N, C-alpha and C positions, 0 to 999 in steps of 0.2 A: 458436528457443525458445518464442516464443507464435504459435500459427496460430488465428486466426477466420475460418471461413467462414459466411457466409450467415446471422447469428445475428439472430433477432428477440427481441424480448422484449416483451409482451404482457400488461398486468396488468389485472385482471377480466375475460378473454377470455368473451366472449359475453354481457358484462352490459350494462346503461345506459350504465355510466361505463368503458365498456373504453378503455386509453388506449395506443397504440400509443408505447414506448418509445425502441424499435430497430428498426430495420427495414432488414436487408439488409446487416449490416456484414460487412465481409472486410476482413483486413489480415494482414501478419506483421511481427512484430520479431525482427531476429537476436540471438542471444547476444552480450551485453554493449553492447548498443546501449541508449541513452537515450531513449526516445519520449514526445513529450507526445501529451496527449488535450485537443485545445482545443475551446473553446465555449461559449458563453455559460450561465448557471446553468439549468437544465433541460432541457438538450441532449441528456443520457443517458449522460454521460461518467461519474457517479459509479455510474451502472445498470452500464454496462461494466464498470468496475474490479471492481464486487460479483461480476460473473459471472467474471470472469479471477482473483477470490480462492475461487472457488467459494462464495461467501456466499450466491449467487443461482443458479437453474439458467435457462440459456435457455428460451424458448417451443419453439423450433425453431434450428437448427443446430449445427454443430460447434466445438469450442474444445478445443487441443491445446496443455499448457504443459509444457514441459519432458521431451516425451517422453509427456506421461500425458493421455489423453482424460479430460476433467474436466466436460462438459455434463451429464452425466448420473450422476455418482458419488453413490450414497448417502450419508446426513451422518455417517456413522462415516469412510468411506472418504475424503470431503471433509476431514473434520479434519484427517485423516494427513497429506492432500496439503498444507494450509495449513500444518501443522507442520514438514514438511518439506521444503519448499519455497519458503513464502512469507514475507514480512517486510513487514506491511500499517504504514502510517502514516494514522493517522486524522485525519481536519478537525478534529476537535475532542478529539483528542489520548486519549482514549476509557480516562483513567487511571481507577485506582479510587481517591477523593480520601484516604479514611481509610487505605488502606495506604501504608507506607514507599515511596520511590524504591526500594529493591532489592526489598521484595515486589513491586512492578509489573513490575519487568525479568524478574524471575523466573518469570512466569505462564507463559509459553510453553514452560517446561521443565518443569512439573509433573506434565503426564501422559506423560513420557519416564521410562527405567528407570537414569537417572542418579544415582550418589550425591550425598550434600549436595556434599562436597567438588568435585566437578565442575559441580555447578549453581553453587556459589559463584566456581569459577575462570571460567566462562563468564560470570557475570552481572556479576563484577569487570572482566574485559577491556574488555566491552561500554560496562560505565560510565564507565570510563577514556577509552576511544576516544573519549568524545563529551563528556567533561569534566564528569563529572554524580556521580562516586563521592565528592566530599567530602561529597555531601549524601544518600549512601545510606540512612541513618537516620533522615532528615525525612520527613515525610508529604507526598504530595502534593498534597494543600490547602493548602499553606503555600509554594508553590515560584513563582516569577515565571512570566509564559507562555513565555519561553524556555527556562526550565530546564526546563518542562512539555514543550514540543517536546523538548528535549535524551534526556530520560526514555522518551518513544514512540520515538524513534529508537534509542536502546540496547536498549528492549523489542523492537522489530522487527526488529534486527540478532543479537539473543542467540542465536539458533540456527542464525545464521550461512547464512542463506537465499541461493539462487541468484538469486530474484526480488527486487526490493522494488516494492511498489504505495504511491503515494501519490496521497491524495485530497484534494485542493484545500488543500496543504501550509504554504501562507502566508497561509489567509482570517482566522486569527486574532493576526495577528504586525504590528508596527508595521515600518517601511521598515527599521530597523539589522537584526533579528532577520530580517528577508526576506532581506537578503544575507547573514547568517551562515550561512542554511542553505544559499545558494548556494554556501557555501564546505565545507558537510558534502557536498552533494551531488556536487561534483569528488570529495571523497575515496573518494565512493564508487562513481562511475565508475572513479576510477583503482585500485578495489579488484577490479575485472572483474566488476559485478556487472550484472544485465539490470534496469533500472530503466523503468517508468512512472509518470507522471506525469499525473494530471487536475487541468487548470487553465482559469481564464479571466485570470490574474494577468500582465501584459505583462512584468513581470520575466524571464520564465524565454523569452521569445520571443527568437529571434536570438543564443542563448549559444552560444557556440563547440563546448559540450560534449554539444548535442542533435544525433542523428542521424536523427531522425524526428519530423515534426509529422503527425498526424492530426485534422483538423478533422471536429467533429460539430456537426451543428445539425439542429436538430427532430428527433433520432433517426436521421439520415442522416450519411455520409460526404461531407463536400463536395471 
């Protein structure tokens, strides 16, 4: 499902402040596996996750996701790839505070050719699945942290993506909400998704639902 081959990411290449964020990264993740990208803050996990989502392009190397070569995708094709294949759960949720729960959830559907009825059906199904449908008309800024996370997950899943990428998903949650997220995670795994989580939270380590752990330290796999 995911193949990464000899990926480098260098910021400000050739300048005084050049930074090698990723160095010679290679790994593969099979269909329906749950993989952890482990490592301390600043190790390159989020950069790698952004490359898998085609939000960043690698400086060199190849990346194949769901049969698509994504390393050099033009921006318009990268957007289509994300819309069709990827559900991204951001560390800080990235909700639009002045929009309602419903409006936030349907954002990934807006560029599609779906009818309003189809959009409504998909949004309601996703909101119900993560127990946030009763808040659909409330503004995102009025929600608790746990509710915001459920909205973020519902938005990531509304397009029924094969692959879910999560960047430090428990970083802004207390212990109880972190445990709740693990329950969501098991449901997603049971739903036969391929899941990649970038984290340094020990709560994920040694979980029986984790198939693979990839440790990154200072931009290199250890």
